[in-house]
N, C-alpha and C positions, 0 to 999 in steps of 0.2 A: 504492500498500500503504501501510496504519497506520504510522506514525512513532513516534505514542507509545502507549507501553506500557500505560496505563491504558486505553485507548482501547480494543488489544486485549485487554486484560482484559474490558472492557465488551460487547463483543462474541461471546463465548463464550456468553453468555446468548439468543445467539438460535437456538443449536443445537437444543436442546428444539422451539422452534417447526416451523426444521427436518423435525427427524425424527418432529414429531405430523402434521404437512404431507405428508411422505411416506408414511409408515407406515398411518395410518389410511384410505385410499383402498386399500391389499394387503390389510388385516385386514377393511375391507369385503367383500371380492372373494370372502376367504376364509369366511366365514359364508357368503355368497349362493349360494356352489358346491357346499359340504356340503351334502346326500352327494353321494360324486362318483359319479357314473354316466357314465364315459365314452364308454360304448356306446351312450349314445342320443344323437343327435343334435342336437335341440331341447337336449338340456343342455351342449353341444359349444358349438355356434350360440349362445345364452344366454352362455355363461363365454368366447366371445371378445367379442365384445360389451363385455360387461363391463371386459373387459380395458383397450380401447379407451377407453372410458370413462371408466377411473380417471387414464389418462394426463397432463391439462391438471392435476390437483390434484400428480398425484406429479411432474410434473418442474417443477412451481414452487417444493414442498418440495426438491427435490434441487438447483434453483438457488439459493433461499437458505443451502445446504451448503457452494456452492463460495462464494457468496459472501464468505459468515461468514468461510470455511477461508482464500479472499485474504487478507479484511482483516487476519486473526492472524497471519497467514503460516506458518501449520502445514499445509506441505508433505505431513505421512501421509494428515489429514484430508481436501486435495483427491484423489488417489489413492485413496483411498477410494472417495471421492462422484463418481469417473471412472467406477471400478470396477463400481460398483452400475449408475448411469446405464447404464454401454455394455450391462450384461446385461441392461438391461430392454429395451435402442432392439434386443439382438441376441435376444428374446425376440419380440418381436415383430411380425419379418420373418414367420417359419414359419407366426405367429396371422395374419397377413393373408394370406397363399395359402390355409389350415384355413377363413377366415371363407369367399373366395370357391368353396373347395370344397363348404363345407355351406350356404351361401345356394344354390346348386343342387340340394342334396337338398329344403332344406327350402322350396323354390320349387316343386317339383313334388307335396309334401306340402299344401299352403296352397291355400285356395280360389282359385276363378280371379278374385272380384271384391279380394283381397289381397293379390295377387300384384305390381298394379304394384308398391302403396305399400311391399309388403317389400322392394323389389330397389331401390328408391329409398332407401330407412333402408342400408339394406345398401350402397348404392355412396359414402353420403352418409360413414358408418362406415368403409369404407374408405379412402375420403380424410385422413378424420381419424386413421387411425391412420399412413396413409404421412405424414402432419407430425409426429404425434406419433415416429416409429420418427427419421423425421431428423433432427428437436432432441435426441433422446436421444443418436443419434452422433454432434452436433454437441455438444452439451454434456460428452457424455465426451471427446472429443479438447481440444476447448477447456483444460477444468477438467489434464487429462494435461500437456501445455503449460504450462501456466502454473506447475503444479507442478515443470515441470523447471526453468522458467526460473527460479524460484524457490531452485533450487538450487546455483545458479551459485556459485562459493563467492567468501565473502567475504575480503578480502586482511585478513592475519596485521597486528596492530596489536604495534609495534615495542614492547619491556620500559621503562615508565618514560614515554612521552610521546605516548601517547593516539592519535598519528599512527597511519594505515596505514603498512604497511610498501612502499614501492614500488620498484619497483627503476629509480632516474634510469640507469644505464647511467656512474653514477661508480666513478670509481676510490676503494676504504676503501683508505687505508694504514692501517696497524698499527704503531705501533713499540715496540720495546722500553724503559722509563724505566731502564733498569738502566744504561744506557751516559754 
């Protein structure tokens, strides 16, 4: 962790980069999928593939976010990043199931000469999605554990001494000076 206060302040300027890397693919996905047509199997199939394809850039942005939060010792930012990337990983799991189901429907509608290419590309995208879900969930768990370890209480300082107050097991004698 960063021991220098100035280094921690300087690291905070990397947050906009992390947020830009995480948010830009999500905004692109929203723009690509508008207008919503979830009743069309082709639209759902495109949406599932687009979500899987945005995962690497999103995860790099979230990794930078977690690294900066760790460097600046910001427990709240680590927890927030953990929740966001964890939700992304959890959304990926049903998306992969829907991808498999929609692939079967799209394969039935596709021309016979396109089916093998479509099947192979979907299998590759499914494998990328599984890896992205695993990476997101492990990053979420790692960020949460880092935040929990950073919350370990630091010993209080003795007034005026600058040294941590530790219990050495010594006996403290208090005498009355009036004797």
